[in-house]
C-alpha positions, 0 to 999 in steps of 0.5 A, spaced: 772 291 392 771 297 388 776 299 381 781 303 386 782 298 391 782 293 386 787 298 382 792 299 388 791 292 390 794 290 382 801 296 384 802 293 390 804 286 388 807 288 382 811 292 385 813 286 391 815 281 384 819 287 381 826 285 382 830 289 386 836 293 383 842 292 385 847 297 386 854 297 382 858 296 386 866 297 384 871 292 385 878 292 384 879 298 386 885 302 387 887 309 391 894 311 392 897 319 391 904 319 388 909 327 388 914 330 385 918 335 386 924 341 385 928 345 388 928 352 385 933 357 385 929 364 388 931 370 384 926 375 385 930 380 391 924 384 395 925 389 400 922 394 405 922 402 404 919 407 409 920 413 409 920 418 415 920 425 417 918 428 425 917 435 427 915 440 431 910 444 425 905 440 421 906 443 414 914 443 415 913 436 417 910 436 411 915 439 406 921 436 409 917 428 408 914 431 401 921 431 399 925 425 400 919 421 398 919 424 391 926 423 392 925 416 392 920 414 388 925 418 382 930 413 383 925 408 382 921 410 377 929 411 372 929 404 372 925 400 368 927 393 373 924 395 379 918 395 381 914 399 387 908 398 390 906 404 396 903 400 401 902 404 407 902 412 408 900 415 415 900 423 417 898 424 425 900 428 430 906 427 437 904 425 444 908 427 450 906 425 457 907 428 463 904 428 470 899 424 466 897 429 462 898 429 455 900 434 450 902 434 443 909 436 441 909 436 433 908 431 428 911 424 424 909 423 416 911 416 414 910 412 408 912 404 407 915 402 400 914 396 398 920 394 391 922 388 387 926 385 382 931 379 378 936 384 377 939 384 385 945 389 381 940 394 380 935 394 386 942 394 391 944 401 387 937 403 389 938 401 397 945 406 397 940 411 393 936 411 398 941 413 404 939 419 407 931 418 404 929 413 406 930 406 411 931 398 410 926 396 414 926 388 411 930 384 405 926 377 402 926 372 396 922 369 392 920 366 385 918 369 379 911 368 377 913 367 371 918 361 373 914 358 378 908 357 373 914 353 369 917 349 373 909 346 376 907 345 369 914 340 370 913 338 376 906 336 374 908 333 369 913 328 372 907 328 378 903 324 374 908 320 370 910 318 377 902 315 377 902 313 371 908 308 373 905 306 380 898 304 376 903 300 371 906 296 376 900 295 381 897 292 374 901 287 373 904 285 380 896 283 382 896 281 375 890 285 371 892 286 364 890 293 364 885 299 368 882 306 367 882 311 371 877 312 375 879 319 379 884 323 379 886 330 382 891 335 381 888 340 386 890 348 385 895 348 380 899 354 384 896 354 390 894 350 394 897 343 391 903 348 389 906 347 395 912 352 397 916 355 403 914 362 403 920 365 403 922 369 411 923 376 411 930 378 414 928 383 419 933 389 419 934 394 424 932 401 421 939 405 421 941 412 420 944 414 413 951 415 416 951 408 419 946 403 414 952 402 409 951 398 402 949 391 401 954 386 399 956 384 391 955 378 393 948 376 395 945 369 396 937 368 395 936 361 397 931 356 394 924 354 395 922 347 394 915 346 388 911 340 390 905 337 387 902 331 388 897 328 385 892 323 387 887 318 384 884 311 384 884 306 379 879 301 376 883 294 375 
């Protein structure tokens, strides 16, 4: 037998003789979840305003539109507690269809502005000031980012304490002396793991300036539920 054949035979025999390495077995492992939640008062009011102008002459439409738009933005800029965002602006021709024929009859220019504030009085004053220049499209309420983050921190601590208490109870009930955490998942704090009911816009009919009226002095924004769920695994 050649040297090469002898070497291969020796290697095969050594491999067969070696004890198989057993995979580690995980005993006394328990997986469970605990949750905590808080009802949070919505402290932010959000409104949608639309500036709109229609007419036959394009230049005249633009002039009247800009007058309304600039007046509204001045009202917003004058109050530092108001935060605004231009969500869309467009200018387009208006057509009339008659006897299968399309005829241009004028122009329309419009813009949608989102305004939010934690000062409900200030945002209600803006609605009153804007009656002649913009239509109120919707009103909704939410929890401010700063308040939400603070509540998420507190709810996370509560959920972790519940997880710890449940682990202690399980260990004592099953007659073990202690445990170690194998896996713990809080998810993405403030996103998917911090579940909350999104505020639903309260749609309002666009009204004329003389009929829109003001907002009520008392506003009930409602609450949101912020919930944290801790998923984890312990080994006793």
